[in-house]
N, C-alpha and C positions, 0 to 999 in steps of 0.2 A: 596836300598829303592827307590832311584830316578827313577831307571829303572822300578820298579813295578808300580809307579804312572803313568809314561808315557804309559806303556802298558794298564793300565785301561782306560786312556783317549782315546787311539786309538780305543779300542774295543767299548767304549761307542759311539764315533762318527760314527763308522762303523754301529752299530746297528741302530742309529738314521737315518743315511742316507738310509739304507735299508727300514725303515718304511716310510720315506718321499717318496722314489721312488715308493713304493707300493701304497701309497695314490694317487700319480700322475697318475699311471697306471689305478687305479680304477676309478678316475674321468674321464679320457679319455675314458675308456670303457663305462661309463654311458652316457657321452656326445655324443659320436660318434655312438655307437652300440645299446644302450638301450633307447635312448630318445623317441622313438616312441612305446615302449612296455608299456602295461598297468601295473600300480602298483597293486600288489596283494591286493584284498579287496576293490578296488576303481574302478571308471569308467574312471580314468584319466591316461594319459601317464606320463612318467617322466618329459617331457618338460612342460606339463600343470601343474603338481604339483609344478614345480619350480616357476611358475607364481602366484600360489595361496599364497597371503600374509596374508589375514585375513578374518574375517566374518563381515558382516554388519547385525545388528539386530534392530528390533523395538518391543517395549513392547506392548503386546496385553492385558495383565491383570497383574496388579501390585501384585496380590495375597492378596490385602487388603480385610478384611471381608466385607460382604454385610449387609445392613440395609433394612428391609422389614416392610410393614405395617402389621396389624393384619390378613389380608387376603392373605399374601404372595406376595403382589404387591411391586416391587422394589422402594425403596426411595433413596438409594445411592449404586451404583454398578450394574446398569442394563447392561445386555449383549445385544449388538446390532451387526448387520452386517455392515461392512464398506469395502471400496475399499482400497487396499494397492498396491502401485506402487513400484517395486523394480528396482535397477540399471539394465540397459539393457546390453546384450552381445554386443560385438563390431560389429557383423554382424547385418543385418536388423532384427527387431523383427519378429518372426515367429508365425504363427497360430499353437497352440499346438496340434491341432487335425490333420490338414492336413500336417503339416510340411512345408507349403509354407509361404512366407512373408505375414504378417497380412495386409489386405487391408484397404483402407480408410473407407469402409463400417462399419467394426467392430469398428474402432476408432471413427467414427462419432457417432455411437450408444452409445459407452461408454461415450462420451462427453455429450450426451443427458441425460443419466442416472445420471451423476455427476452434471448436471445443469450448464455446462460451454460450451464455444465454442470449436470447434476443435483446433483452434490455441492456446487457453489457455491450453488445455490438452497436446498438443505437447510441449509447452514451459516448462511445469512441467516435462515431461518425459526426455527431452533432457539434457544430461549431469548429470542425477541424480546419485549421488554417495552414498546416504543413502536411506533406505526404507522410503516411504512417506505414512502416513495415510492421505487419502484425506480429506482436511479440510472442515468444515461446514460453516465457516465464523463467528463462535461464539468462538473467542479466539483460544485455542489449541484443541478444541473438534472436533474429526473426524465426517464426514458426516455419518449419520445413513441411511442405506439402508433397504428397505422392503425385506422380504424373497424372493419375486418374482424377485426383482431387483438383489439381491445377486446371485440367480440362473442364471439369464441372464448374469451377469458379468462373471461367470464361463463358461457358454456356449459359450460366445464370443471367449474364448480361446486365448486371447491376451498374448503374451509372456511378463512376468514380471508384470502382473496384476492379483491379486487374490482378492476374496471376503472372508474375514476372520472375525470370531467373535471377538468383542472388548468389554472389560469391561469399560463402560462409567460411571464415578463416578456421574456426573451431566450432564444435557442436555443443560446447558448454558443459561437457562431462569431464570428470577427473580420470586421469590415466597415469601410467608410469613412463611417459615419453618426455621426460624433462629435457632430453637432447633436442627436442623441437624448440624449446624456449617459449617466449611470449612477446607480445607487443605492448608498447605503452605510448602515451601521447608524446609527440616530438617536442623537443625544447624550442625556444624561440629561434635560436640559430639554425637548427635543423628545419624548422618551419620555413624560414626564409630561403633555404637552399633546396627544399623538397622539389623533386621533379614531377611529383604526382599531380600537383595542382589542387589537392584536397584542402578544404578549409581547416580541418583538424587531422592532419596526417598522423599515422602511427608508425613507429619505427621499431626494429628488433631490439630487444633489451637483454636477451639471454639465448643460449643455445644456437641452433642453426639460423633462427630468425635474426640473430645479431651477427654471427660470423659471415653469413651470406648476404647481409644487407645490401652491399653494392650490386649484387646480382638480382636481388628480389625487388628492388625499386622499379616501379613501372614508369610509363610515359604519359599517363593520364587515366582518368577514371570514367566509368560508364554510369550514367545517371538517367533517371526517369523525370521528365519535366512537365509541369502543368502551368498554364497561364492563369493568373488570378487578377481580379480587379482591386480597386483601392480598399474594398471591404474584406478582402481575403477570400472571396468566393471565386469559384472557377468561372472563367469567361464562357458564356453559353456557346456550345458547339465546338469549343477548342479541343484539339486532340491531345492525348497524352503521348509525348514524344520521348523516345529512348535515344540518347546521344552517347556515342562511343568513339574512342580515338581512331579505330579502324586501322591500327598498325598491325601488319601480318607477322611481325617478329616479336612483339612484346605484348604481354608479360612473358618472361622466360619460364620454362618448366625445368625443375631440378629433380633428378631421379636419384633416390638414395638406394642403399643396399638392404634396407629393412624389408622384412616380410611382414606386412601389416596384420594378416590373419594370425600368423605365429605370435607376433607381439601381443595381440589382443588376448589370445588364449593363455599365454604365459601370465599376463596381468591377472586374468581370472584365477589361474591356479595359485598365484601368490596371495591374492586376496582371500581365497577360500582356505588357504593354509594359515591365515591369521598373521602373516608377517607384517609387523609394524614398521620396521626400519631395515633396509638392506637393498640388495640388488641381485638381478639375474642377467647374465650376459651369455648370448649364444653367438658363436663365431663359426663361419664356414671353414672347415678344417683345411680345405684346399687353397682357398684364396685369402683366408684371414679376414674376410669381410664380416661386418656386423650384421647378423640376420635379425637379432632382437636384442634390445637393451632396456630392461625394466628397472625402474627405481622406485623405492617405497620410503616414506608414504607417497601416495599419489598426489598430483597437483592438477588444478584447473587453470589453463592458460588465460581464461577470461576473468578469473578471480584470484589473482596472485597476491598473497600477503607477504610483504617484505619481512615481517617479524616471524612468520610461521616456519620458514625454511624448507617447506615441502617442495619448492621449486629447485632445490639443490639436486644435482644428478649424482646420486650415491655410487653409481657405477664408475664415476670418474674421481671419486674422493677416496683417499687412502685411509685404510683401517688396519688395526693389528691383525695379522693373518694366522697366528698360531702355527699348528703343525703342517699346514700346506707348504710352509717355507722350508720344511725338511727336504723338499725336492732340490732346493738350491744347495743346501748343506751336502746332500748326497752327491750332487753334481760336482761341487768343489772338491770333495774328497776323492771321488773317482778320477777326476781330471788330474789331480796331483799325485795319483798313484798311491794314496794313503790307505785305501781299503779296496775291497771287492765285494760283490753281492754275496759270496759264499763265506766271508770272514766270520768266524764264530765270536759270540759275545755272551755275557751272562748278566742277567738283570735280577737284582734282589728287591726291586721296588723302590729303593732309595739309592741315589747316586753317591751319597757320602759327603758331599760338599755343595756349597752355594744354595742349600736348602731345596735341592731339586729332587723330585720324586716322579714316579710314573703314576698313572691314573689311580687314585684312591690308595696309593702306596702299595699296590699289589705287584709282585715281581712276575716277570715273564719267563724267568728261568733261562735255560740255554736256548740260544737262537742265533741265526745268521743275520748279517746286515740287512739282506733283502727281507727277511722275516720281521726284523725290527722296524723296517719301513712300513710293512703291511699292518703291523699292530700299533704303529706310532710310538715306539719305545723311546722315552726320553734318555734313558741310560746309554743306549747305542749312540744317539746323536750328540749327547754331551761328550762322550768319549771322542767322537770324530771332531767335534769343535775344538777340543784341546790339542788335537794334532794340527789343526789348521791355523793359519794366521788370519787376522782381521782383513788384511788385504786380499787374501785368497777368497774369503767369503764374499767380500764386496765385489771382486772381479767376476765371480760366478753369477752373482745377482744381476750385474750390469749386462753380462753376456746373454742372459736369459730375458732381458727386456724389463727388468725391475729397477727401481731407483732412478728412472729417467723418463723423458717424454717418448712415447712410442706412436702416438696418433699420426694418421696420414696427413701429409702436407705437401704443398708445391709452391715453388717460388716463381714469380713473374708469369702467372697464369690468369687468363681471362681479365687482363688489365690490372690485376692486383699484385702488389709486391710480394705478399705471402697469403696463400689460401690455406687456412687451417680450420676445417669445419668444427672439430671438437674443442671448443673453448672450455676453459676451466679444468682441463685434465691435470690432476696433481701428479707430481713425479714420484711421490712416496719417498721413503728413506730406508737405509740399511743401518748405517751408523750415523748418529749426529756428530760424533767425534770418533775418529778411527783410533781404536785402542788395541793394537795387535798383541800387547803383552798382558792384557787383562783377561785371564781365563774366564772369569765370571761373566764378563760382557760378551765374550764369544759364545759361551754356552747358552746364555739367554737369547742371544741373536739366532743361534743355530736352530732353536725350536720355535722361532717366529714371535718372540716377545721383545721386551726392552724397547729399542728405538725403531724396530722394523714396522713399516707401514707400506701396504701395497693396495692398489685399486682392484675392484672386481674385473675391470677391463684388462688390466695387466695380468691378472691371474688366469683368465681365459686365454690370453695371448701367450702366456707361458706354456700352456698345453699345446697350442698351435706350433710354437717354436720347437718343442720336442718332436712333434709329428713331422716337422720339416728338417729333422736331423740337426737341430741347433741353429737353424737360420731364422732370425727374427723378422717377421713381417709386420708392417705398419697397419693396424686395423683401419679399415676404410668404411666410411658411412655415405660418402657422396661419389657416385660413379659416372653421371652424365648430366650435361646441361644442354637443353634444346630450346629452339625458338618456339613461339606460339604455334607456328604452322607444322611443328613436328620435326623440322630439319635440325639435325644435331649441330650444336655450336662447338661442343668440346667433350671428348671422352676423357675420363680421368682414371687412368690405369693404376693398379696397385703398385706398391714398391716395398723394398726392404727397409729395415730400421737397424742396421748393424751398430754394434758398440765399438768404440775405439780400442777397447780391451780385447777384442776378438770374440770368438764364439766357442761353444763347447763342441766336442767331437761328435760325429754321428754315432760312434760306438757307445759313448756315454748316454746319448739321447735314447738309443735303443734299450739300454739297460734300465733306464728310468721308466720308460714306457712299460717294460715287462714287470717292473716292481709295482707300478700303478695297477696293473691287472691283478696282481696278488692281493692288493688291498681289498678288492671285491671278492676274490675267490677264497682268501684265507684270513683277511684282517677286518679292519673297522668298517668296511663297506659291504659286509656280507648280506645286509638287507636288500642289496641291489641285484642279487643273483637271479631273481625270477623275471627280470625284464625281457621283453621280446628281443631287444638288441642286447648282446653282451657288452658291458661297459667296463671302463677302467677309470681309476681316479685316486684322489687323496683327500682325506678328511682333515679337519682342523678345528680346534677349539682354543680361542685366545682369551686370556683374562685381561680385563680392562676396567677402568673406573669412569663413571659418568656422574659428575657433580659429587664425587666422593663416595659413590655407592658402587659396590662390586657388580660387574656385569660381564657377560661373555659374548664374544663374536663366534658364531658357528659358520664353518665353511665346508663346502665340498666342491672340488673341481675335477674335471676329467674329460673323457672323450668316448665316442661310440659311433658305430659298432666297433668293438675292439679289434676285429679281424680286418675291417676295411673302413677306417674312420671317416665320418662325414661331418661331424660337428664336435666342437669343443665348448664346454659349458662351465661357467663358474656361478656358484650360488653363495651369497653372503647374507646371513641373518644376523643383524647387529643388535648389540645392547640388550640382550635378553637376560633374565635371571639365571644365575648359575645352576639352579635346579631344573631348568627348562629341558624338555626332551629334545633330542637331536632332530631339528626341523630341516636343516640344510640338505642332508643326505636324502631325506624323504622327498623334498621338493625337486632335487636333482633327478631322482628316479621318475617323478611325474613328468618333468620336462622331457626326458628321453622317451617315455611312453608316448607323449604327444608327438615327438619328432618321428618316432618309428611309425606311428599311425598315419601321420601326414605323408610320409614317404610311400606308404602302401596304398594311399587313397588314389 
C-alpha cells in the first residue's frame, strides 16, 4: 500500500515537471523568436501587445434623454463639436496625413482655434495620460467649436487631436429656466442601480430633470477610447475608437411646449428691466400650454448653490398678489348676485374701518363697480367683501384655479404611476383659517392681502380660465415623448383641472374680461394703450415684509390681443422698495410688444 502511494506521488511530480518545462520552453519561444511577429487579428507584435495595459476613454454622450422646445430646438442635451486631446505616443507627434512630425504651424493654428497660446496648448499636451475634452472655461463644460472649426481641426491632422461630437447638457450660462432643473452626482444606491453604465452617473435633482428622470435615463454611453501602454503613452499606430450603444430607440427625446426663442428674449427683457426677483409666465390662451416661464434671479444649472436659492422657480412659488385678486372678489360677488358692473359706489379715500384707504388716501368720488375695478378702488371691494362670506370668496378662488394644484398630470402613463412634470408647484392659500364672520379678514382678503398667496403660473392661468368661460385648464409643459429614431412613443394631450366646488358662469367670465379691458382704457393700465396689440389686464401692488423690512410685490396680468386673444401673461416683480416705480406693467407691455412682433415676423 505504501509503495503504491509513493508511486503515485512520483508520477504526479513527473507530469507536473513536464508541464512546467513545456511552459518555460513556450515562453522562451515567444520571447526570443515570436516577439516581432504580428498577433493574429491585430496590428501589433507580441512585444507591443505585452506593453498594452489598458484603455483610456472619455465620455462623449452620457446617453441621457434630450429635452427640446416645441420647435425641436435643444433645451438640454445639445450636440456640439469639441476638440479632444489624447495621450501622445512616445515618439514625436506626427502629422496623420504626411506621416512627418507635426510642425509648429499646425500647432499654432490649433492654439488659435482653441483660443489659447501655443505654450498653453503644449503644456496641456505634455504628459497627458487621460483624454482631455478641451475646456471652455465655464466649469467642466468643453469648448464648443463651429462646424468649420471642427473641420479645420481634423484637416490639421495633428496626432492625438480629434474633433468629435459631444452631448453638452447645458452651455454654462445663467438663465431663467429653473423649470429645467439640474443634475447632481448620484448617490451610492442610485449608482448601483444606474442603467447608464457611467462610472460617475448624474441624476436629476430638480425641475424636469428630476420629474422625468425615469424617462431620461439612457441605456449606455458613447465614449472615445485610446489604447495606452504601461507608461500611459498611446500605443503606436493604435486608432482612436468611438464606442456607442447603437440602440435605435434610446435615448428618448422629450418635447416641451416652450418656445425657446421667446423664452430667451423675455429673459433678456427681464434682465434689462433690472428685475431682481420675480417671474414672467406666458400661456397660449387657446391650449393653456406654457410658452415661456422665466424666473428671477437667474440660475446656472452647472453651478447651483444650495444656499443661494436662485434655483427656486418663482413662477411656481406663491406670493402676496395684492389687487389682482380683486378679479376673484368681483367674480364671487357677481356669481352671488350681490353686485353688477353698473352698481354705483362713492369713494372718499378712506373706508372708515380696518384702517383701509385707497392709494395715498385720495378718494375716487362717485364711480360704478366696473370703474372701481379699473382704478383698483379699495373702498368698492371692501364693500363687496362685507357682503360676501369667507366661504363664497374661497369657493370663487378655487373655481378659478387658485388655492390648489393646477399643473398638468397623468396617471399610469409611460410606465409611471403618476407623471407630473412641474414639481414644486405651490398651491397657495386664500384663508389659513376660514373666518366667515370676521369682516376685517374678508376685507383684507378681498384686496389680495392677509393670507392670500398665489403663484405667477396660477395668475396667468386665471386669465386663461376667464378666456375659456370659466373652464380651468391644466397648464402643460410636456407634450410628446419620442424614440431616438423620431418615432412617437406617446402624445400627452392637455386636460382640464376642474374644482369640486364647480366653476363660474360664462356670463361672469365675460363681464370680468370686459372690466379688464377698462383697466387699460380708463384705469391703472393706461400706460399700455399704445401697444401694437390692444391688451386687457389687472394691476396689483401688495404690501409684504422681508426680514422685517417693508417691501412691495408688483403685478400685472392680462391677455392680448383684446379682440382675439392669443396669449395670457402674468408678470410679478417681487420684494421691491415701496417707493419703486411700477415695473410690472412696463415689462408686461414689453412682453406683448415682443409677442406681437414675433407674430408678424
